[in-house]
Kinemage of the C-alpha trace (Angstrom):
@kinemage 1
@onewidth
@group {chain A} dominant
@subgroup {mainchain}
@vectorlist {calphas} color= white
{ca met a 1} P 139.410 118.647 62.642
{ca thr a 2} L 135.734 119.095 63.495
{ca ser a 3} L 134.620 121.094 66.539
{ca gly a 4} L 133.344 117.880 68.148
{ca thr a 5} L 136.701 116.151 67.690
{ca phe a 6} L 138.519 119.190 69.062
{ca ala a 7} L 136.246 119.265 72.122
{ca lys a 8} L 136.910 115.578 72.826
{ca leu a 9} L 140.653 116.121 72.464
{ca ala a 10} L 140.551 119.148 74.768
{ca arg a 11} L 138.728 117.126 77.430
{ca lys a 12} L 141.487 114.528 77.328
{ca ile a 13} L 144.305 117.059 77.559
{ca ile a 14} L 142.900 119.699 79.944
{ca pro a 15} L 142.434 118.608 83.593
{ca ala a 16} L 138.799 118.711 84.708
{ca arg a 17} L 139.446 121.451 87.274
{ca phe a 18} L 140.584 123.815 84.501
{ca arg a 19} L 137.702 123.147 82.139
{ca pro a 20} L 134.933 125.783 82.423
{ca ile a 21} L 132.383 123.636 84.237
{ca gly a 22} L 134.920 122.031 86.548
{ca tyr a 23} L 136.465 125.417 87.265
{ca leu a 24} L 133.103 126.970 88.172
{ca glu a 25} L 132.244 124.049 90.469
{ca asn a 26} L 135.597 124.334 92.242
{ca leu a 27} L 135.376 128.125 92.445
{ca val a 28} L 131.966 128.031 94.120
{ca gly a 29} L 133.093 125.284 96.491
{ca ala a 30} L 136.219 127.195 97.474
{ca arg a 31} L 134.525 130.570 97.916
{ca thr a 32} L 131.613 129.220 99.945
{ca lys a 33} L 133.738 126.658 101.844
{ca gly a 34} L 130.868 124.253 101.339
{ca arg a 35} L 128.338 126.371 103.274
{ca ile a 36} L 125.316 128.017 101.697
{ca pro a 37} L 125.878 131.791 102.067
{ca gly a 38} L 122.299 133.042 101.754
{ca gly a 39} L 118.682 132.177 101.188
{ca pro a 40} L 116.425 130.256 103.594
{ca phe a 41} L 119.110 127.675 104.411
{ca ala a 42} L 122.075 130.001 104.940
{ca gly a 43} L 124.807 128.248 106.895
{ca met a 44} L 123.841 124.749 105.802
{ca arg a 45} L 126.766 122.548 104.776
{ca cys a 46} L 126.616 120.843 101.368
{ca ile a 47} L 128.449 117.764 100.191
{ca gly a 48} L 131.485 118.591 98.081
{ca thr a 49} L 130.387 117.352 94.665
{ca ala a 50} L 127.203 116.822 92.724
{ca val a 51} L 125.817 113.301 92.762
{ca ser a 52} L 123.754 113.512 89.602
{ca asn a 53} L 123.652 117.079 88.268
{ca ala a 54} L 126.271 119.787 88.797
{ca gln a 55} L 123.948 122.356 87.244
{ca ile a 56} L 121.621 121.927 90.216
{ca his a 57} L 124.428 121.573 92.769
{ca ile a 58} L 125.948 125.005 92.073
{ca pro a 59} L 122.697 127.025 92.582
{ca lys a 60} L 122.030 125.073 95.772
{ca leu a 61} L 125.486 125.818 97.107
{ca leu a 62} L 125.035 129.492 96.177
{ca gly a 63} L 121.682 129.599 97.992
{ca ile a 64} L 119.772 130.713 94.886
{ca tyr a 65} L 118.178 127.374 93.990
{ca glu a 66} L 114.417 127.695 93.427
{ca arg a 67} L 114.534 131.172 94.935
{ca glu a 68} L 110.958 131.694 93.768
{ca leu a 69} L 109.965 129.564 96.746
{ca asn a 70} L 111.841 131.533 99.418
{ca pro a 71} L 108.795 133.447 100.776
{ca tyr a 72} L 106.854 130.190 101.068
{ca ile a 73} L 109.716 128.395 102.786
{ca glu a 74} L 109.872 131.287 105.258
{ca glu a 75} L 106.116 131.073 105.741
{ca ala a 76} L 106.374 127.339 106.363
{ca cys a 77} L 109.152 127.797 108.916
{ca ala a 78} L 107.098 130.431 110.738
{ca leu a 79} L 104.214 127.962 111.057
{ca his a 80} L 106.312 125.558 113.185
{ca phe a 81} L 105.077 122.284 111.746
{ca pro a 82} L 105.493 119.234 113.988
{ca leu a 83} L 105.885 117.038 110.866
{ca ile a 84} L 107.622 117.791 107.562
{ca val a 85} L 107.516 115.171 104.814
{ca asn a 86} L 109.834 115.663 101.825
{ca val a 87} L 108.997 113.334 98.945
{ca gly a 88} L 111.684 113.230 96.271
{ca ala a 89} L 114.290 114.549 98.698
{ca ala a 90} L 117.295 113.988 96.393
{ca glu a 91} L 120.489 114.970 98.226
{ca gly a 92} L 118.646 116.717 101.041
{ca tyr a 93} L 118.532 120.416 100.196
{ca tyr a 94} L 115.004 120.756 101.597
{ca ala a 95} L 114.980 117.832 104.041
{ca val a 96} L 118.161 118.867 105.847
{ca gly a 97} L 117.516 122.583 105.360
{ca met a 98} L 114.068 122.348 106.903
{ca ala a 99} L 115.407 120.242 109.780
{ca leu a 100} L 117.934 122.985 110.516
{ca arg a 101} L 115.290 125.703 110.345
{ca asn a 102} L 112.691 123.749 112.328
{ca pro a 103} L 114.441 122.207 115.340
{ca thr a 104} L 111.247 120.809 116.879
{ca ala a 105} L 109.913 119.187 113.697
{ca lys a 106} L 110.107 115.522 112.759
{ca val a 107} L 111.463 115.367 109.187
{ca ile a 108} L 110.864 112.317 107.002
{ca ala a 109} L 112.621 112.236 103.633
{ca phe a 110} L 111.635 109.843 100.851
{ca glu a 111} L 114.114 109.213 98.020
{ca lys a 112} L 114.032 106.173 95.744
{ca glu a 113} L 117.499 106.558 94.152
{ca ala a 114} L 120.289 104.890 96.139
{ca ala a 115} L 122.984 107.414 95.149
{ca glu a 116} L 120.778 110.310 96.183
{ca arg a 117} L 119.956 108.606 99.497
{ca trp a 118} L 123.678 108.278 100.173
{ca ala a 119} L 124.134 112.005 99.500
{ca leu a 120} L 121.108 112.798 101.677
{ca ala a 121} L 122.573 110.785 104.556
{ca glu a 122} L 125.935 112.523 104.090
{ca ala a 123} L 124.286 115.971 104.107
{ca ala a 124} L 122.449 115.039 107.306
{ca arg a 125} L 125.751 113.925 108.856
{ca leu a 126} L 127.587 117.100 107.819
{ca asn a 127} L 124.887 119.207 109.473
{ca ala a 128} L 124.518 117.036 112.604
{ca met a 129} L 120.961 116.193 111.566
{ca thr a 130} L 121.290 112.406 111.386
{ca asp a 131} L 118.934 111.917 114.326
{ca arg a 132} L 116.478 114.500 112.986
{ca val a 133} L 116.064 113.346 109.373
{ca glu a 134} L 114.532 109.920 108.849
{ca ile a 135} L 115.399 108.569 105.393
{ca arg a 136} L 113.030 106.242 103.561
{ca thr a 137} L 112.834 104.910 100.009
{ca ile a 138} L 109.686 104.948 97.849
{ca cys a 139} L 106.595 106.875 98.945
{ca glu a 140} L 103.092 105.838 97.971
{ca arg a 141} L 99.720 107.362 98.832
{ca glu a 142} L 99.222 104.995 101.759
{ca asp a 143} L 102.585 106.069 103.200
{ca leu a 144} L 101.553 109.720 103.074
{ca glu a 145} L 98.180 108.935 104.584
{ca arg a 146} L 99.707 107.006 107.510
{ca leu a 147} L 102.093 109.857 108.283
{ca val a 148} L 99.776 112.834 107.884
{ca ala a 149} L 96.851 111.163 109.670
{ca his a 150} L 98.757 111.179 112.949
{ca thr a 151} L 99.280 114.937 113.218
{ca ser a 152} L 96.959 117.914 113.163
{ca arg a 153} L 99.416 119.951 111.061
{ca ala a 154} L 101.839 118.613 108.474
{ca leu a 155} L 103.874 120.083 105.637
{ca val a 156} L 104.436 118.020 102.485
{ca ile a 157} L 107.188 119.122 100.079
{ca cys a 158} L 106.867 117.155 96.856
{ca asp a 159} L 109.186 116.910 93.821
{ca val a 160} L 108.585 113.544 92.172
{ca glu a 161} L 108.993 114.071 88.423
{ca gly a 162} L 105.336 113.742 87.495
{ca tyr a 163} L 104.338 111.156 90.096
{ca glu a 164} L 102.572 113.958 91.961
{ca ala a 165} L 99.579 113.138 89.728
{ca val a 166} L 99.342 109.784 91.501
{ca leu a 167} L 100.639 110.694 94.947
{ca leu a 168} L 98.617 113.824 95.734
{ca asp a 169} L 95.129 112.394 95.691
{ca pro a 170} L 92.904 113.232 98.671
{ca ala a 171} L 90.410 110.596 97.544
{ca ser a 172} L 93.027 107.946 98.401
{ca ala a 173} L 94.857 109.912 101.091
{ca pro a 174} L 92.106 111.980 102.786
{ca ser a 175} L 94.415 113.428 105.451
{ca leu a 176} L 96.023 115.511 102.696
{ca arg a 177} L 92.905 117.694 102.840
{ca arg a 178} L 94.322 119.332 105.983
{ca ala a 179} L 98.018 119.271 105.045
{ca phe a 180} L 100.051 122.211 103.756
{ca ile a 181} L 101.573 121.179 100.417
{ca leu a 182} L 104.392 122.644 98.306
{ca val a 183} L 104.587 120.734 95.024
{ca glu a 184} L 106.603 121.161 91.852
{ca leu a 185} L 104.437 120.623 88.772
{ca his a 186} L 105.953 118.572 85.945
{ca glu a 187} L 103.779 119.600 83.034
{ca phe a 188} L 106.447 118.494 80.550
{ca ile a 189} L 105.897 114.910 81.760
{ca glu a 190} L 102.107 115.025 81.949
{ca arg a 191} L 100.243 117.907 80.351
{ca gly a 192} L 97.396 119.143 82.507
{ca ile a 193} L 98.900 117.878 85.739
{ca gly a 194} L 98.459 121.255 87.422
{ca lys a 195} L 94.800 121.447 86.441
{ca lys a 196} L 94.248 117.932 87.771
{ca ile a 197} L 95.816 118.683 91.156
{ca arg a 198} L 94.077 122.062 91.434
{ca glu a 199} L 90.681 120.438 90.887
{ca arg a 200} L 91.401 117.835 93.581
{ca phe a 201} L 92.282 120.400 96.235
{ca leu a 202} L 90.273 123.496 95.272
{ca ala a 203} L 87.486 122.758 97.755
{ca thr a 204} L 89.842 122.339 100.707
{ca his a 205} L 92.844 124.571 99.941
{ca glu a 206} L 93.787 128.075 98.954
{ca ile a 207} L 96.137 127.464 96.008
{ca arg a 208} L 98.888 129.882 95.000
{ca gln a 209} L 100.715 129.205 91.724
{ca ile a 210} L 104.381 130.195 91.675
{ca glu a 211} L 106.157 130.733 88.356
{ca gln a 212} L 109.829 130.181 87.626
{ca gln a 213} L 111.849 133.383 87.420
{ca asp a 214} L 114.566 134.132 84.896
{ca arg a 215} L 118.214 133.792 85.901
{ca ala a 216} L 121.014 136.145 84.877
{ca ile a 217} L 124.812 136.148 84.820
{ca ala a 218} L 124.712 138.703 87.636
{ca asp a 219} L 123.329 135.920 89.875
{ca phe a 220} L 126.789 134.328 89.844
{ca pro a 221} L 128.605 136.213 92.630
{ca phe a 222} L 132.222 135.113 92.140
{ca gln a 223} L 133.415 136.981 89.087
{ca asn a 224} L 137.123 137.060 88.236
{ca phe a 225} L 139.353 137.344 85.182
{ca tyr a 226} L 138.746 133.724 84.181
{ca thr a 227} L 134.955 133.931 84.489
{ca arg a 228} L 134.893 137.208 82.549
{ca cys a 229} L 136.783 135.502 79.719
{ca leu a 230} L 134.421 132.545 79.578
{ca pro a 231} L 131.660 132.436 76.975
{ca lys a 232} L 128.515 133.736 78.653
{ca arg a 233} L 126.744 130.399 78.220
{ca tyr a 234} L 128.877 128.887 80.992
{ca leu a 235} L 127.770 131.427 83.581
{ca his a 236} L 124.170 131.040 82.447
{ca trp a 237} L 124.687 127.312 82.932
{ca ala a 238} L 126.109 127.840 86.434
{ca val a 239} L 123.057 129.724 87.723
{ca gly a 240} L 120.527 127.747 85.700
{ca glu a 241} L 118.747 124.714 87.089
{ca ser a 242} L 118.597 122.304 84.163
{ca arg a 243} L 114.920 122.957 83.492
{ca pro a 244} L 113.399 121.358 80.373
{ca glu a 245} L 110.857 124.207 80.257
{ca arg a 246} L 109.598 127.024 82.461
{ca met a 247} L 108.417 125.389 85.688
{ca ser a 248} L 105.777 126.224 88.264
{ca trp a 249} L 104.754 125.142 91.741
{ca phe a 250} L 101.632 125.113 93.884
{ca trp a 251} L 101.669 126.331 97.487
{ca met a 252} L 98.486 124.868 98.915
{ca val a 253} L 97.181 126.065 102.289
{ca pro a 254} L 94.197 124.386 103.964
{ca arg a 255} L 91.287 126.806 103.990
{ca thr a 256} L 90.852 126.209 107.713
{ca ala a 257} L 94.314 127.700 108.259
{ca thr a 258} L 94.185 130.475 105.641
{ca glu a 259} L 93.856 133.489 107.967
{ca asp a 260} L 96.892 132.663 110.111
{ca ser a 261} L 98.877 131.680 107.035
{ca gln a 262} L 98.113 134.957 105.269
{ca lys a 263} L 99.447 136.962 108.209
{ca ile a 264} L 102.627 134.904 108.288
{ca arg a 265} L 102.974 135.142 104.495
{ca leu a 266} L 102.986 138.928 104.642
{ca gln a 267} L 105.662 138.847 107.341
{ca ala a 268} L 107.728 136.253 105.460
{ca thr a 269} L 107.487 138.154 102.163
{ca ala a 270} L 108.621 141.384 103.842
{ca ser a 271} L 111.527 139.556 105.501
{ca ser a 272} L 112.535 137.897 102.215
{ca arg a 273} L 112.548 141.235 100.373
{ca ala a 274} L 114.587 142.856 103.139
{ca thr a 275} L 117.314 140.205 102.869
{ca ala a 276} L 117.264 139.828 99.073
């Protein structure tokens, strides 16, 4: 019997909850009781199961998802934006999390996938944020321009699998020149995408590049006899984030707001280190 045949047979015989991945999902759900224990969105309730990717769901539920961004999320919350636009909101980790952290902000979440929009709506319901998070479908440059043009200060959080090359264009959406922007760069989809976006915003924004950090087994907090017996690759999987390559982000601050933002960044970084 080949290893592939054995694996298929084992999947048929062993209930999902006792297989390594199913066990880790259930363990995290049970230990956290569905609430994020730490990070910028501590206390936020998450839906019980992953909609599209369990490898992303577990780090989110643990509060360690994209932890490289924590100081910038804290900085953003300290700036008290009246408008937060999350493009590529998926199941609502940032849209609902930012609504919880920013009770006076209007939050608009764009998500084109129907299953993810359902999960986003469910996350908003679980956290009593249904009236605070407005859910929309596809976002184009004209949609961003209409939204950002009507406020003096807006935050745009963007994760659109390479479409940021089209969406974040101040030539077509000039109001982006005064928006704060946190964008994930998908270089594996379009090489040079970071350079392209940097060139577009260099005249109007201070741009900070954030690099993905390594993850370790020690990042998984719920160790027991079963987890210690598992091959290490499963725990690496549990704290990983299904990245095709090492990722990076831009945190872009309008130059007109740089001085205030720098002061808040120092405070947010100190706070993040103190609670790490």
